Every structure is written in C-alpha cells, then in structure tokens.
A tleap script that builds the chain and sets N, CA, C and O, in Angstrom:
source leaprc.protein.ff14SB
mol = sequence {
  NMET ALA ASP LEU LYS TYR ASP VAL ALA GLY
  ILE GLY ASN ALA LEU VAL ASP VAL ILE ALA
  ASN ALA ASP ASP LYS PHE LEU THR ALA ASN
  GLY ILE GLU LYS GLY GLY MET THR LEU ILE
  ASP ALA ALA ARG ALA ASP GLU LEU TYR GLY
  LYS MET ALA ALA SER ILE GLU MET SER GLY
  GLY SER CYS ALA ASN THR ILE ALA GLY LEU
  ALA SER LEU GLY GLY LYS GLY ALA PHE PHE
  GLY LYS VAL ARG GLY ASP GLN LEU GLY GLU
  VAL PHE ILE HIE ASP ILE LYS SER LEU GLY
  VAL ALA PHE PRO ALA SER GLN ALA SER ASP
  GLY ALA PRO THR GLY ARG CYS LEU ILE ILE
  VAL THR PRO ASP ALA CGLN
}
set mol.1.N position { -9.693 11.076 -83.372 }
set mol.1.CA position { -10.500 10.050 -82.716 }
set mol.1.C position { -11.605 10.722 -81.904 }
set mol.1.O position { -11.367 11.712 -81.213 }
set mol.2.N position { -12.787 10.183 -81.994 }
set mol.2.CA position { -13.946 10.738 -81.288 }
set mol.2.C position { -13.810 10.526 -79.787 }
set mol.2.O position { -13.220 9.542 -79.341 }
set mol.3.N position { -14.361 11.460 -79.005 }
set mol.3.CA position { -14.378 11.293 -77.557 }
set mol.3.C position { -15.297 10.134 -77.199 }
set mol.3.O position { -16.406 10.016 -77.719 }
set mol.4.N position { -14.819 9.293 -76.315 }
set mol.4.CA position { -15.615 8.159 -75.869 }
set mol.4.C position { -16.399 8.546 -74.624 }
set mol.4.O position { -15.901 9.270 -73.762 }
set mol.5.N position { -17.613 8.061 -74.542 }
set mol.5.CA position { -18.446 8.348 -73.380 }
set mol.5.C position { -17.935 7.612 -72.142 }
set mol.5.O position { -17.984 8.137 -71.029 }
set mol.6.N position { -17.443 6.383 -72.350 }
set mol.6.CA position { -16.940 5.572 -71.237 }
set mol.6.C position { -15.567 5.031 -71.579 }
set mol.6.O position { -15.257 4.768 -72.741 }
set mol.7.N position { -14.742 4.867 -70.546 }
set mol.7.CA position { -13.451 4.203 -70.730 }
set mol.7.C position { -13.658 2.694 -70.839 }
set mol.7.O position { -13.011 2.019 -71.640 }
set mol.8.N position { -14.570 2.183 -70.021 }
set mol.8.CA position { -14.855 0.748 -69.992 }
set mol.8.C position { -16.341 0.537 -69.748 }
set mol.8.O position { -16.939 1.221 -68.917 }
set mol.9.N position { -16.933 -0.393 -70.458 }
set mol.9.CA position { -18.307 -0.829 -70.211 }
set mol.9.C position { -18.259 -2.318 -69.882 }
set mol.9.O position { -17.603 -3.093 -70.578 }
set mol.10.N position { -18.947 -2.706 -68.832 }
set mol.10.CA position { -18.960 -4.101 -68.420 }
set mol.10.C position { -20.363 -4.674 -68.438 }
set mol.10.O position { -21.338 -3.973 -68.165 }
set mol.11.N position { -20.456 -5.950 -68.762 }
set mol.11.CA position { -21.724 -6.682 -68.746 }
set mol.11.C position { -21.552 -7.855 -67.786 }
set mol.11.O position { -20.633 -8.658 -67.946 }
set mol.12.N position { -22.430 -7.959 -66.792 }
set mol.12.CA position { -22.285 -9.045 -65.834 }
set mol.12.C position { -23.509 -9.222 -64.965 }
set mol.12.O position { -24.567 -8.647 -65.224 }
set mol.13.N position { -23.348 -10.035 -63.920 }
set mol.13.CA position { -24.420 -10.305 -62.972 }
set mol.13.C position { -24.450 -9.219 -61.910 }
set mol.13.O position { -23.456 -8.988 -61.221 }
set mol.14.N position { -25.584 -8.558 -61.778 }
set mol.14.CA position { -25.784 -7.563 -60.736 }
set mol.14.C position { -26.199 -8.311 -59.471 }
set mol.14.O position { -27.282 -8.895 -59.422 }
set mol.15.N position { -25.350 -8.295 -58.457 }
set mol.15.CA position { -25.612 -9.025 -57.219 }
set mol.15.C position { -25.553 -8.083 -56.032 }
set mol.15.O position { -24.869 -7.060 -56.073 }
set mol.16.N position { -26.269 -8.431 -54.980 }
set mol.16.CA position { -26.180 -7.713 -53.725 }
set mol.16.C position { -25.738 -8.725 -52.667 }
set mol.16.O position { -26.378 -9.756 -52.467 }
set mol.17.N position { -24.626 -8.406 -51.992 }
set mol.17.CA position { -24.162 -9.233 -50.882 }
set mol.17.C position { -24.943 -8.823 -49.637 }
set mol.17.O position { -25.025 -7.639 -49.310 }
set mol.18.N position { -25.512 -9.797 -48.952 }
set mol.18.CA position { -26.276 -9.565 -47.728 }
set mol.18.C position { -25.526 -10.284 -46.610 }
set mol.18.O position { -25.475 -11.514 -46.578 }
set mol.19.N position { -24.945 -9.508 -45.693 }
set mol.19.CA position { -24.080 -10.066 -44.644 }
set mol.19.C position { -24.746 -9.879 -43.292 }
set mol.19.O position { -25.083 -8.759 -42.907 }
set mol.20.N position { -24.937 -10.993 -42.561 }
set mol.20.CA position { -25.573 -10.930 -41.243 }
set mol.20.C position { -24.871 -11.887 -40.291 }
set mol.20.O position { -24.297 -12.892 -40.711 }
set mol.21.N position { -24.926 -11.565 -39.017 }
set mol.21.CA position { -24.388 -12.446 -37.983 }
set mol.21.C position { -25.473 -13.419 -37.537 }
set mol.21.O position { -26.657 -13.083 -37.502 }
set mol.22.N position { -25.041 -14.637 -37.197 }
set mol.22.CA position { -25.958 -15.652 -36.665 }
set mol.22.C position { -25.134 -16.674 -35.889 }
set mol.22.O position { -23.923 -16.791 -36.081 }
set mol.23.N position { -25.801 -17.401 -35.022 }
set mol.23.CA position { -25.097 -18.432 -34.269 }
set mol.23.C position { -25.255 -19.795 -34.950 }
set mol.23.O position { -25.974 -19.933 -35.940 }
set mol.24.N position { -24.575 -20.780 -34.403 }
set mol.24.CA position { -24.620 -22.128 -34.980 }
set mol.24.C position { -26.028 -22.720 -34.955 }
set mol.24.O position { -26.374 -23.528 -35.817 }
set mol.25.N position { -26.843 -22.326 -33.975 }
set mol.25.CA position { -28.223 -22.813 -33.899 }
set mol.25.C position { -29.003 -22.392 -35.143 }
set mol.25.O position { -29.803 -23.165 -35.669 }
set mol.26.N position { -28.768 -21.163 -35.613 }
set mol.26.CA position { -29.435 -20.677 -36.824 }
set mol.26.C position { -29.058 -21.547 -38.020 }
set mol.26.O position { -29.912 -21.912 -38.828 }
set mol.27.N position { -27.771 -21.875 -38.125 }
set mol.27.CA position { -27.313 -22.718 -39.235 }
set mol.27.C position { -27.994 -24.078 -39.187 }
set mol.27.O position { -28.521 -24.549 -40.195 }
set mol.28.N position { -27.983 -24.707 -38.024 }
set mol.28.CA position { -28.582 -26.029 -37.862 }
set mol.28.C position { -30.076 -25.995 -38.157 }
set mol.28.O position { -30.587 -26.855 -38.874 }
set mol.29.N position { -30.777 -25.011 -37.609 }
set mol.29.CA position { -32.226 -24.912 -37.793 }
set mol.29.C position { -32.616 -24.707 -39.252 }
set mol.29.O position { -33.728 -25.045 -39.659 }
set mol.30.N position { -31.701 -24.157 -40.028 }
set mol.30.CA position { -32.004 -23.861 -41.431 }
set mol.30.C position { -31.257 -24.752 -42.418 }
set mol.30.O position { -31.256 -24.494 -43.622 }
set mol.31.N position { -30.617 -25.811 -41.893 }
set mol.31.CA position { -29.949 -26.770 -42.764 }
set mol.31.C position { -28.789 -26.183 -43.553 }
set mol.31.O position { -28.570 -26.543 -44.710 }
set mol.32.N position { -28.041 -25.272 -42.920 }
set mol.32.CA position { -26.911 -24.616 -43.585 }
set mol.32.C position { -25.615 -25.226 -43.084 }
set mol.32.O position { -25.407 -25.342 -41.876 }
set mol.33.N position { -24.743 -25.615 -44.001 }
set mol.33.CA position { -23.447 -26.195 -43.650 }
set mol.33.C position { -22.486 -25.083 -43.255 }
set mol.33.O position { -22.262 -24.147 -44.023 }
set mol.34.N position { -21.923 -25.186 -42.065 }
set mol.34.CA position { -20.978 -24.180 -41.587 }
set mol.34.C position { -19.725 -24.181 -42.457 }
set mol.34.O position { -19.162 -25.237 -42.745 }
set mol.35.N position { -19.301 -23.008 -42.866 }
set mol.35.CA position { -18.100 -22.882 -43.689 }
set mol.35.C position { -18.305 -23.295 -45.134 }
set mol.35.O position { -17.354 -23.311 -45.915 }
set mol.36.N position { -19.522 -23.624 -45.496 }
set mol.36.CA position { -19.798 -24.110 -46.849 }
set mol.36.C position { -20.430 -23.049 -47.729 }
set mol.36.O position { -20.698 -21.930 -47.292 }
set mol.37.N position { -20.659 -23.424 -48.970 }
set mol.37.CA position { -21.330 -22.561 -49.933 }
set mol.37.C position { -22.322 -23.426 -50.677 }
set mol.37.O position { -21.984 -24.510 -51.154 }
set mol.38.N position { -23.557 -22.941 -50.775 }
set mol.38.CA position { -24.612 -23.700 -51.428 }
set mol.38.C position { -25.371 -22.796 -52.382 }
set mol.38.O position { -25.771 -21.693 -52.009 }
set mol.39.N position { -25.569 -23.251 -53.597 }
set mol.39.CA position { -26.412 -22.525 -54.538 }
set mol.39.C position { -27.858 -22.867 -54.224 }
set mol.39.O position { -28.209 -24.037 -54.066 }
set mol.40.N position { -28.695 -21.839 -54.134 }
set mol.40.CA position { -30.100 -22.035 -53.799 }
set mol.40.C position { -30.979 -21.286 -54.799 }
set mol.40.O position { -30.511 -20.396 -55.508 }
set mol.41.N position { -32.241 -21.654 -54.843 }
set mol.41.CA position { -33.165 -20.969 -55.755 }
set mol.41.C position { -33.757 -19.731 -55.076 }
set mol.41.O position { -33.520 -19.486 -53.893 }
set mol.42.N position { -34.517 -18.969 -55.830 }
set mol.42.CA position { -35.064 -17.707 -55.343 }
set mol.42.C position { -35.994 -17.895 -54.152 }
set mol.42.O position { -35.988 -17.075 -53.234 }
set mol.43.N position { -36.788 -18.951 -54.151 }
set mol.43.CA position { -37.720 -19.183 -53.049 }
set mol.43.C position { -36.962 -19.416 -51.743 }
set mol.43.O position { -37.329 -18.876 -50.699 }
set mol.44.N position { -35.906 -20.222 -51.810 }
set mol.44.CA position { -35.101 -20.495 -50.609 }
set mol.44.C position { -34.360 -19.229 -50.171 }
set mol.44.O position { -34.222 -18.977 -48.974 }
set mol.45.N position { -33.887 -18.441 -51.125 }
set mol.45.CA position { -33.206 -17.184 -50.795 }
set mol.45.C position { -34.159 -16.240 -50.074 }
set mol.45.O position { -33.771 -15.604 -49.094 }
set mol.46.N position { -35.390 -16.139 -50.539 }
set mol.46.CA position { -36.386 -15.286 -49.878 }
set mol.46.C position { -36.670 -15.782 -48.464 }
set mol.46.O position { -36.781 -14.992 -47.526 }
set mol.47.N position { -36.786 -17.103 -48.326 }
set mol.47.CA position { -37.054 -17.690 -47.004 }
set mol.47.C position { -35.931 -17.342 -46.027 }
set mol.47.O position { -36.196 -16.867 -44.922 }
set mol.48.N position { -34.681 -17.577 -46.426 }
set mol.48.CA position { -33.548 -17.307 -45.540 }
set mol.48.C position { -33.391 -15.820 -45.272 }
set mol.48.O position { -33.113 -15.415 -44.143 }
set mol.49.N position { -33.565 -15.013 -46.296 }
set mol.49.CA position { -33.450 -13.557 -46.148 }
set mol.49.C position { -34.426 -13.056 -45.094 }
set mol.49.O position { -34.088 -12.177 -44.301 }
set mol.50.N position { -35.630 -13.605 -45.080 }
set mol.50.CA position { -36.637 -13.218 -44.098 }
set mol.50.C position { -36.295 -13.639 -42.684 }
set mol.50.O position { -36.793 -13.045 -41.728 }
set mol.51.N position { -35.458 -14.648 -42.533 }
set mol.51.CA position { -35.077 -15.148 -41.209 }
set mol.51.C position { -33.787 -14.521 -40.686 }
set mol.51.O position { -33.498 -14.606 -39.492 }
set mol.52.N position { -33.015 -13.895 -41.565 }
set mol.52.CA position { -31.726 -13.342 -41.158 }
set mol.52.C position { -31.917 -12.119 -40.271 }
set mol.52.O position { -32.892 -11.378 -40.397 }
set mol.53.N position { -30.955 -11.930 -39.369 }
set mol.53.CA position { -30.953 -10.746 -38.505 }
set mol.53.C position { -30.619 -9.518 -39.346 }
set mol.53.O position { -30.393 -9.622 -40.552 }
set mol.54.N position { -30.590 -8.371 -38.706 }
set mol.54.CA position { -30.210 -7.134 -39.397 }
set mol.54.C position { -28.915 -7.388 -40.166 }
set mol.54.O position { -28.005 -8.065 -39.688 }
set mol.55.N position { -28.864 -6.829 -41.356 }
set mol.55.CA position { -27.729 -7.147 -42.222 }
set mol.55.C position { -27.138 -5.896 -42.860 }
set mol.55.O position { -27.717 -4.811 -42.821 }
set mol.56.N position { -25.984 -6.089 -43.437 }
set mol.56.CA position { -25.336 -5.085 -44.278 }
set mol.56.C position { -25.592 -5.535 -45.707 }
set mol.56.O position { -25.339 -6.690 -46.048 }
set mol.57.N position { -26.087 -4.643 -46.538 }
set mol.57.CA position { -26.338 -4.963 -47.943 }
set mol.57.C position { -25.450 -4.080 -48.799 }
set mol.57.O position { -25.501 -2.853 -48.708 }
set mol.58.N position { -24.629 -4.719 -49.637 }
set mol.58.CA position { -23.763 -3.950 -50.521 }
set mol.58.C position { -23.674 -4.628 -51.870 }
set mol.58.O position { -23.634 -5.854 -51.979 }
set mol.59.N position { -23.646 -3.807 -52.878 }
set mol.59.CA position { -23.636 -4.330 -54.243 }
set mol.59.C position { -22.333 -5.033 -54.550 }
set mol.59.O position { -21.272 -4.684 -54.033 }
set mol.60.N position { -22.443 -6.036 -55.410 }
set mol.60.CA position { -21.279 -6.808 -55.781 }
set mol.60.C position { -21.447 -7.432 -57.142 }
set mol.60.O position { -22.200 -6.950 -57.987 }
set mol.61.N position { -20.730 -8.513 -57.330 }
set mol.61.CA position { -20.640 -9.160 -58.626 }
set mol.61.C position { -19.296 -8.782 -59.216 }
set mol.61.O position { -18.918 -7.611 -59.177 }
set mol.62.N position { -18.574 -9.728 -59.752 }
set mol.62.CA position { -17.194 -9.469 -60.172 }
set mol.62.C position { -17.076 -8.363 -61.206 }
set mol.62.O position { -16.183 -7.523 -61.098 }
set mol.63.N position { -17.940 -8.338 -62.195 }
set mol.63.CA position { -17.859 -7.310 -63.224 }
set mol.63.C position { -18.207 -5.939 -62.647 }
set mol.63.O position { -17.505 -4.961 -62.906 }
set mol.64.N position { -19.274 -5.864 -61.877 }
set mol.64.CA position { -19.665 -4.593 -61.263 }
set mol.64.C position { -18.563 -4.088 -60.333 }
set mol.64.O position { -18.286 -2.889 -60.295 }
set mol.65.N position { -17.936 -4.992 -59.584 }
set mol.65.CA position { -16.840 -4.596 -58.702 }
set mol.65.C position { -15.658 -4.051 -59.504 }
set mol.65.O position { -15.001 -3.100 -59.079 }
set mol.66.N position { -15.394 -4.648 -60.652 }
set mol.66.CA position { -14.304 -4.174 -61.504 }
set mol.66.C position { -14.582 -2.761 -62.007 }
set mol.66.O position { -13.699 -1.904 -61.982 }
set mol.67.N position { -15.800 -2.521 -62.461 }
set mol.67.CA position { -16.171 -1.195 -62.957 }
set mol.67.C position { -16.158 -0.183 -61.806 }
set mol.67.O position { -15.761 0.966 -62.002 }
set mol.68.N position { -16.586 -0.596 -60.609 }
set mol.68.CA position { -16.522 0.280 -59.432 }
set mol.68.C position { -15.074 0.639 -59.116 }
set mol.68.O position { -14.778 1.783 -58.769 }
set mol.69.N position { -14.173 -0.329 -59.235 }
set mol.69.CA position { -12.746 -0.066 -59.019 }
set mol.69.C position { -12.213 0.939 -60.023 }
set mol.69.O position { -11.461 1.847 -59.668 }
set mol.70.N position { -12.605 0.772 -61.277 }
set mol.70.CA position { -12.210 1.714 -62.327 }
set mol.70.C position { -12.657 3.131 -61.962 }
set mol.70.O position { -11.883 4.081 -62.078 }
set mol.71.N position { -13.899 3.264 -61.525 }
set mol.71.CA position { -14.430 4.580 -61.156 }
set mol.71.C position { -13.665 5.174 -59.979 }
set mol.71.O position { -13.434 6.382 -59.935 }
set mol.72.N position { -13.272 4.329 -59.025 }
set mol.72.CA position { -12.528 4.835 -57.861 }
set mol.72.C position { -11.156 5.370 -58.249 }
set mol.72.O position { -10.562 6.164 -57.520 }
set mol.73.N position { -10.659 4.933 -59.395 }
set mol.73.CA position { -9.366 5.408 -59.895 }
set mol.73.C position { -9.521 6.555 -60.889 }
set mol.73.O position { -8.547 6.976 -61.513 }
set mol.74.N position { -10.742 7.059 -61.035 }
set mol.74.CA position { -10.982 8.201 -61.904 }
set mol.74.C position { -11.457 7.872 -63.301 }
set mol.74.O position { -11.653 8.777 -64.112 }
set mol.75.N position { -11.648 6.597 -63.604 }
set mol.75.CA position { -12.131 6.203 -64.928 }
set mol.75.C position { -13.628 6.411 -65.061 }
set mol.75.O position { -14.350 6.525 -64.070 }
set mol.76.N position { -14.075 6.458 -66.297 }
set mol.76.CA position { -15.510 6.578 -66.582 }
set mol.76.C position { -16.011 5.204 -67.016 }
set mol.76.O position { -15.577 4.672 -68.038 }
set mol.77.N position { -16.918 4.638 -66.243 }
set mol.77.CA position { -17.401 3.304 -66.537 }
set mol.77.C position { -18.911 3.207 -66.577 }
set mol.77.O position { -19.629 4.030 -66.009 }
set mol.78.N position { -19.368 2.177 -67.264 }
set mol.78.CA position { -20.785 1.845 -67.324 }
set mol.78.C position { -20.921 0.359 -67.024 }
set mol.78.O position { -20.074 -0.443 -67.418 }
set mol.79.N position { -21.978 0.003 -66.333 }
set mol.79.CA position { -22.248 -1.404 -66.034 }
set mol.79.C position { -23.616 -1.762 -66.575 }
set mol.79.O position { -24.582 -1.020 -66.396 }
set mol.80.N position { -23.691 -2.907 -67.238 }
set mol.80.CA position { -24.941 -3.420 -67.781 }
set mol.80.C position { -25.224 -4.761 -67.121 }
set mol.80.O position { -24.450 -5.708 -67.266 }
set mol.81.N position { -26.326 -4.840 -66.401 }
set mol.81.CA position { -26.746 -6.063 -65.735 }
set mol.81.C position { -28.228 -5.951 -65.444 }
set mol.81.O position { -28.817 -4.878 -65.579 }
set mol.82.N position { -28.825 -7.049 -65.048 }
set mol.82.CA position { -30.271 -7.071 -64.832 }
set mol.82.C position { -30.591 -7.057 -63.347 }
set mol.82.O position { -30.073 -7.861 -62.572 }
set mol.83.N position { -31.453 -6.128 -62.969 }
set mol.83.CA position { -32.019 -6.120 -61.623 }
set mol.83.C position { -33.529 -6.066 -61.753 }
set mol.83.O position { -34.072 -5.619 -62.763 }
set mol.84.N position { -34.170 -6.518 -60.741 }
set mol.84.CA position { -35.631 -6.487 -60.684 }
set mol.84.C position { -36.063 -5.210 -59.987 }
set mol.84.O position { -35.256 -4.592 -59.293 }
set mol.85.N position { -37.279 -4.807 -60.147 }
set mol.85.CA position { -37.822 -3.654 -59.443 }
set mol.85.C position { -38.188 -4.032 -58.023 }
set mol.85.O position { -39.351 -3.930 -57.633 }
set mol.86.N position { -37.207 -4.467 -57.245 }
set mol.86.CA position { -37.425 -4.885 -55.857 }
set mol.86.C position { -36.439 -4.141 -54.955 }
set mol.86.O position { -35.643 -3.332 -55.433 }
set mol.87.N position { -36.493 -4.417 -53.653 }
set mol.87.CA position { -35.651 -3.727 -52.679 }
set mol.87.C position { -34.166 -3.885 -53.013 }
set mol.87.O position { -33.422 -2.904 -52.987 }
set mol.88.N position { -33.732 -5.091 -53.324 }
set mol.88.CA position { -32.311 -5.295 -53.604 }
set mol.88.C position { -31.903 -4.677 -54.936 }
set mol.88.O position { -30.756 -4.264 -55.105 }
set mol.89.N position { -32.826 -4.613 -55.868 }
set mol.89.CA position { -32.552 -3.910 -57.122 }
set mol.89.C position { -32.298 -2.438 -56.865 }
set mol.89.O position { -31.399 -1.840 -57.455 }
set mol.90.N position { -33.105 -1.851 -55.972 }
set mol.90.CA position { -32.910 -0.446 -55.591 }
set mol.90.C position { -31.560 -0.246 -54.914 }
set mol.90.O position { -30.870 0.738 -55.182 }
set mol.91.N position { -31.177 -1.179 -54.034 }
set mol.91.CA position { -29.880 -1.103 -53.353 }
set mol.91.C position { -28.758 -1.118 -54.388 }
set mol.91.O position { -27.840 -0.299 -54.332 }
set mol.92.N position { -28.839 -2.062 -55.339 }
set mol.92.CA position { -27.784 -2.174 -56.344 }
set mol.92.C position { -27.661 -0.879 -57.146 }
set mol.92.O position { -26.562 -0.351 -57.315 }
set mol.93.N position { -28.778 -0.376 -57.634 }
set mol.93.CA position { -28.751 0.833 -58.457 }
set mol.93.C position { -28.198 2.018 -57.669 }
set mol.93.O position { -27.376 2.777 -58.183 }
set mol.94.N position { -28.641 2.176 -56.438 }
set mol.94.CA position { -28.129 3.262 -55.600 }
set mol.94.C position { -26.615 3.148 -55.453 }
set mol.94.O position { -25.893 4.121 -55.672 }
set mol.95.N position { -26.133 1.961 -55.082 }
set mol.95.CA position { -24.705 1.773 -54.828 }
set mol.95.C position { -23.868 2.048 -56.069 }
set mol.95.O position { -22.887 2.787 -55.995 }
set mol.96.N position { -24.234 1.474 -57.199 }
set mol.96.CA position { -23.408 1.592 -58.404 }
set mol.96.C position { -23.392 3.038 -58.903 }
set mol.96.O position { -22.349 3.543 -59.320 }
set mol.97.N position { -24.544 3.696 -58.859 }
set mol.97.CA position { -24.602 5.093 -59.314 }
set mol.97.C position { -23.883 6.030 -58.361 }
set mol.97.O position { -23.306 7.028 -58.795 }
set mol.98.N position { -23.907 5.723 -57.055 }
set mol.98.CA position { -23.237 6.591 -56.079 }
set mol.98.C position { -21.727 6.614 -56.282 }
set mol.98.O position { -21.047 7.522 -55.804 }
set mol.99.N position { -21.206 5.621 -56.987 }
set mol.99.CA position { -19.773 5.559 -57.284 }
set mol.99.C position { -19.421 6.284 -58.576 }
set mol.99.O position { -18.253 6.370 -58.955 }
set mol.100.N position { -20.442 6.803 -59.244 }
set mol.100.CA position { -20.206 7.497 -60.502 }
set mol.100.C position { -20.222 6.580 -61.706 }
set mol.100.O position { -19.786 6.970 -62.789 }
set mol.101.N position { -20.716 5.378 -61.534 }
set mol.101.CA position { -20.813 4.419 -62.633 }
set mol.101.C position { -22.184 4.556 -63.286 }
set mol.101.O position { -23.202 4.600 -62.595 }
set mol.102.N position { -22.213 4.624 -64.607 }
set mol.102.CA position { -23.484 4.680 -65.329 }
set mol.102.C position { -24.150 3.308 -65.287 }
set mol.102.O position { -23.497 2.281 -65.473 }
set mol.103.N position { -25.443 3.306 -65.044 }
set mol.103.CA position { -26.242 2.073 -65.054 }
set mol.103.C position { -27.486 2.359 -65.875 }
set mol.103.O position { -28.536 2.692 -65.325 }
set mol.104.N position { -27.369 2.228 -67.207 }
set mol.104.CA position { -28.465 2.633 -68.088 }
set mol.104.C position { -29.616 1.635 -68.214 }
set mol.104.O position { -30.603 1.932 -68.888 }
set mol.105.N position { -29.519 0.474 -67.594 }
set mol.105.CA position { -30.581 -0.531 -67.708 }
set mol.105.C position { -31.773 -0.148 -66.851 }
set mol.105.O position { -31.618 0.520 -65.829 }
set mol.106.N position { -32.954 -0.565 -67.257 }
set mol.106.CA position { -34.152 -0.335 -66.444 }
set mol.106.C position { -34.424 -1.584 -65.611 }
set mol.106.O position { -33.953 -2.675 -65.933 }
set mol.107.N position { -35.187 -1.410 -64.542 }
set mol.107.CA position { -35.514 -2.532 -63.673 }
set mol.107.C position { -36.573 -3.408 -64.325 }
set mol.107.O position { -37.531 -2.910 -64.916 }
set mol.108.N position { -36.390 -4.715 -64.209 }
set mol.108.CA position { -37.357 -5.667 -64.752 }
set mol.108.C position { -38.603 -5.687 -63.869 }
set mol.108.O position { -38.511 -5.570 -62.647 }
set mol.109.N position { -39.748 -5.835 -64.489 }
set mol.109.CA position { -40.996 -5.899 -63.728 }
set mol.109.C position { -41.465 -7.341 -63.525 }
set mol.109.O position { -42.405 -7.591 -62.771 }
set mol.110.N position { -40.816 -8.279 -64.192 }
set mol.110.CA position { -41.157 -9.686 -63.998 }
set mol.110.C position { -39.884 -10.510 -64.079 }
set mol.110.O position { -38.808 -9.989 -64.375 }
set mol.111.N position { -40.018 -11.791 -63.816 }
set mol.111.CA position { -38.859 -12.669 -63.830 }
set mol.111.C position { -38.258 -12.815 -62.446 }
set mol.111.O position { -38.880 -12.477 -61.439 }
set mol.112.N position { -37.046 -13.321 -62.417 }
set mol.112.CA position { -36.357 -13.603 -61.156 }
set mol.112.C position { -36.061 -12.324 -60.384 }
set mol.112.O position { -35.887 -11.262 -60.981 }
set mol.113.N position { -36.004 -12.424 -59.043 }
set mol.113.CA position { -35.637 -11.250 -58.249 }
set mol.113.C position { -34.164 -10.894 -58.468 }
set mol.113.O position { -33.406 -11.664 -59.057 }
set mol.114.N position { -33.783 -9.730 -57.992 }
set mol.114.CA position { -32.386 -9.309 -58.069 }
set mol.114.C position { -31.513 -10.361 -57.397 }
set mol.114.O position { -31.857 -10.875 -56.333 }
set mol.115.N position { -30.389 -10.677 -58.022 }
set mol.115.CA position { -29.475 -11.683 -57.490 }
set mol.115.C position { -28.882 -11.256 -56.156 }
set mol.115.O position { -28.640 -10.073 -55.915 }
set mol.116.N position { -28.657 -12.232 -55.303 }
set mol.116.CA position { -28.106 -11.947 -53.988 }
set mol.116.C position { -27.186 -13.051 -53.534 }
set mol.116.O position { -27.307 -14.198 -53.964 }
set mol.117.N position { -26.277 -12.699 -52.671 }
set mol.117.CA position { -25.383 -13.657 -52.027 }
set mol.117.C position { -25.595 -13.485 -50.532 }
set mol.117.O position { -25.204 -12.467 -49.962 }
set mol.118.N position { -26.212 -14.473 -49.894 }
set mol.118.CA position { -26.479 -14.409 -48.462 }
set mol.118.C position { -25.268 -14.928 -47.712 }
set mol.118.O position { -24.858 -16.074 -47.899 }
set mol.119.N position { -24.699 -14.094 -46.871 }
set mol.119.CA position { -23.464 -14.430 -46.134 }
set mol.119.C position { -23.803 -14.389 -44.661 }
set mol.119.O position { -24.150 -13.339 -44.121 }
set mol.120.N position { -23.699 -15.540 -44.014 }
set mol.120.CA position { -24.037 -15.645 -42.604 }
set mol.120.C position { -22.736 -15.902 -41.844 }
set mol.120.O position { -22.052 -16.896 -42.087 }
set mol.121.N position { -22.404 -14.999 -40.926 }
set mol.121.CA position { -21.146 -15.052 -40.202 }
set mol.121.C position { -21.425 -15.469 -38.753 }
set mol.121.O position { -22.206 -14.829 -38.050 }
set mol.122.N position { -20.772 -16.553 -38.323 }
set mol.122.CA position { -20.934 -17.038 -36.952 }
set mol.122.C position { -19.928 -16.352 -36.020 }
set mol.122.O position { -18.970 -15.740 -36.493 }
set mol.123.N position { -20.135 -16.447 -34.712 }
set mol.123.CA position { -19.236 -15.759 -33.772 }
set mol.123.C position { -17.755 -16.117 -33.923 }
set mol.123.O position { -16.893 -15.318 -33.560 }
set mol.124.N position { -17.450 -17.294 -34.449 }
set mol.124.CA position { -16.048 -17.675 -34.661 }
set mol.124.C position { -15.543 -17.265 -36.046 }
set mol.124.O position { -14.517 -17.761 -36.511 }
set mol.125.N position { -16.266 -16.365 -36.693 }
set mol.125.CA position { -15.899 -15.767 -37.990 }
set mol.125.C position { -15.958 -16.749 -39.156 }
set mol.125.O position { -15.311 -16.528 -40.180 }
set mol.126.N position { -16.715 -17.815 -39.016 }
set mol.126.CA position { -16.932 -18.739 -40.145 }
set mol.126.C position { -18.024 -18.206 -41.012 }
set mol.126.O position { -18.370 -18.825 -42.018 }
savepdb mol mol.pdb
quit
C-alpha cells in the first residue's frame, strides 16, 4: 500500500470565532437578544465587528476543529475551506497551519468575507 500524505482530509466552513466582552447597554443599542443566536449577513457582521471591544480571535468551524484535534493527537491532516484575503482569513490560515494542519487552498480575492462567529459575553457570562 502506498504511503498516504494525510491520515484525514476534511472539507468544511472556515470560521473565526470573535469573542469580546460587552455590557447589556451594548446589546440593547445594537438590537442583540441576550442569550440568543442570530444569523446575520456580512454587512451586519462588519458593522458589529467594528463596534466590538478588543476581542480574542480563534479559528473554528466543526470540520476544522476536528482536523485540529486529529493533529493534536499526532495525526496528519489537511483542511479544505474557503477564506477571503482579509484579516480574518489571515487569522484562520495562521491558526490552522500553526497546528501542523495542511491548508492548501488559496485566499479568495472576491466574494464574501471570511466567515465569522461574533460572540459577545456580558458580565453575567451570558
């Protein structure tokens, strides 16, 4: 049997989780339901991202997380997903490659921005 380059290759959504603290006033001022989850478009994501306080940005997405887990256990993995040539695309590529996961895709120069999950944490941990 031929040597395989990867133990597992995954195809999925390349996402960056953006986690920031905010108070209830921020939620109210921006029409955000406390404890809720809302799907938003890219324009709204850009608007909120610009208003959020300093944040922690870390790559995610269920498939990418699975391949990252494989790499942490010593496996050889590759992840295939789409990122844009933007700041969050750079974050995703840096994070996934720093774990030893191959990311052979190139950054898109047009289309939607890199996917993100904006997580706003209030003082009561909601």
